[in-house]
PAZAPA-4460 file (N, C-alpha, C; in steps of 0.05 Angstrom, whole numbers, plus 32768, in hexadecimal, padded with zeros to 4 digits):
% residues 55
    n_x    n_y    n_z   ca_x   ca_y   ca_z    c_x    c_y    c_z   seq   type   mol
   82D1   7F30   8305   82B6   7F3A   8306   82A8   7F41   82EE     1      M     A
   828C   7F3D   82EC   8282   7F42   82CF   8276   7F5C   82D5     2      G     A
   8287   7F72   82C3   8273   7F8A   82BB   826B   7F92   82A1     3      T     A
   8258   7F9E   82A7   824C   7FA6   828B   8260   7FBB   827A     4      A     A
   825D   7FC0   8262   826B   7FD7   8257   8263   7FF2   8262     5      P     A
   8273   8001   8264   826D   801E   8274   8267   801E   828D     6      G     A
   826A   8008   829A   826D   8008   82BB   828A   800E   82C2     7      D     A
   8282   8020   82D4   829E   8026   82E3   8299   8031   8303     8      F     A
   82AD   8031   8315   82A9   8034   832A   8298   8052   8331     9      P     A
   827F   804E   8344   8273   8065   8344   8260   8069   8335    10      G     A
   825B   805B   8323   8243   805E   830F   822A   805A   8317    11      A     A
   8218   8069   830F   81FF   806A   831E   81EC   8058   8308    12      V     A
   81E0   8043   830C   81D0   8034   82F7   81B1   803E   82FE    13      R     A
   81A3   804A   82E3   818B   8052   82E5   817A   803B   82DD    14      M     A
   8167   802E   82EF   8154   801A   82DF   8140   8025   82CA    15      P     A
   8144   8019   82B3   812E   8023   82A0   813E   8031   8289    16      G     A
   8153   803C   8291   815C   804A   827E   8174   803E   826C    17      A     A
   8178   804A   8258   818F   803C   8241   8181   8034   822E    18      G     A
   8185   8017   822A   817E   800B   8212   8162   8005   8213    19      A     A
   8153   8005   822A   8139   8002   8225   8127   8017   8213    20      A     A
   8135   8033   820F   8126   8043   81FC   8131   8047   81E8    21      K     A
   8145   8033   81D9   814F   8035   81C2   813A   802B   81B1    22      L     A
   8127   8014   81AF   8111   800F   81A0   8102   8029   8196    23      P     A
   80F9   8038   81AC   80E6   8052   81AC   80F5   8064   819B    24      D     A
   810F   8068   8194   8120   807B   8189   8122   806C   816D    25      V     A
   8127   805A   8169   8127   804D   814E   810A   804F   8142    26      V     A
   80FB   804C   814D   80DF   804E   8140   80D5   8068   813C    27      L     A
   80E0   8079   814B   80DC   809B   8147   80E8   80A1   812F    28      A     A
   8102   8099   8127   8114   80A3   810F   810B   8096   80F7    29      F     A
   80FD   807A   80FA   80F1   806B   80E3   80DC   8076   80DD    30      E     A
   80CA   8081   80F1   80B3   8092   80E5   80BA   80AF   80D7    31      I     A
   80D1   80BC   80E1   80DC   80D2   80D6   80E6   80CD   80BB    32      L     A
   80F6   80B5   80B0   8102   80B1   809F   80E6   80AD   808B    33      L     A
   80D5   809C   808C   80BE   80A0   8081   80AB   80B6   8076    34      V     A
   80A9   80C8   8088   809A   80DD   8082   80B1   80F1   8074    35      L     A
   80CB   80F6   8077   80DC   8100   8068   80DC   80F5   8046    36      V     A
   80DC   80DE   8041   80DD   80D3   802E   80C5   80D6   801D    37      S     A
   80A8   80D6   802D   8092   80DC   801D   8093   80F6   8016    38      V     A
   8099   810D   8024   80A0   812A   801E   80B0   812F   8009    39      L     A
   80C6   811F   8007   80DC   8123   7FF1   80D0   8118   7FD9    40      I     A
   80C4   8104   7FD6   80B3   80F8   7FC1   809F   810A   7FB8    41      A     A
   8091   8111   7FCB   8072   8126   7FC0   8083   813F   7FB1    42      W     A
   8098   814D   7FBF   80A4   8161   7FB4   80B2   815C   7F97    43      F     A
   80C1   8147   7F97   80C8   8145   7F7B   80B5   8143   7F66    44      G     A
   809C   812D   7F6D   8088   812D   7F58   8073   8149   7F53    45      L     A
   8079   8155   7F65   806B   8176   7F68   807D   8186   7F50    46      Y     A
   8097   8185   7F57   80A7   8194   7F42   80A7   818C   7F25    47      V     A
   80A5   8171   7F20   809F   8168   7F09   8084   816C   7EFC    48      L     A
   806F   816F   7F0D   8059   8177   7F02   8059   8193   7EFA    49      Y     A
   8062   81A7   7F0B   8062   81C1   7F04   807B   81C8   7EEC    50      R     A
   808A   81B5   7EEA   809E   81B8   7ED2   808F   81B6   7EBA    51      L     A
   8080   819C   7EB7   8072   8196   7E9B   805A   81A6   7E9B    52      F     A
   804B   81B4   7EAA   8035   81BE   7EAD   8033   81DC   7EA8    53      T     A
   804D   81E1   7EA7   8058   8203   7EAC   8051   8209   7E88    54      E     A
   803D   8213   7E7E   8039   821C   7E64   8030   8239   7E67    55      S     A
***
């Protein structure tokens, strides 16, 4: 019998759920990663600016 991983007797399959949403989650985390990277770079440059212009 061909069963998919995670299938068991009495399991309820919901159409459209599961792996179909994975690309959306990956995209959301990639966008979040880029935003956090920009924020970290900006803060680092700001700290250096304040360090060298503090007279």
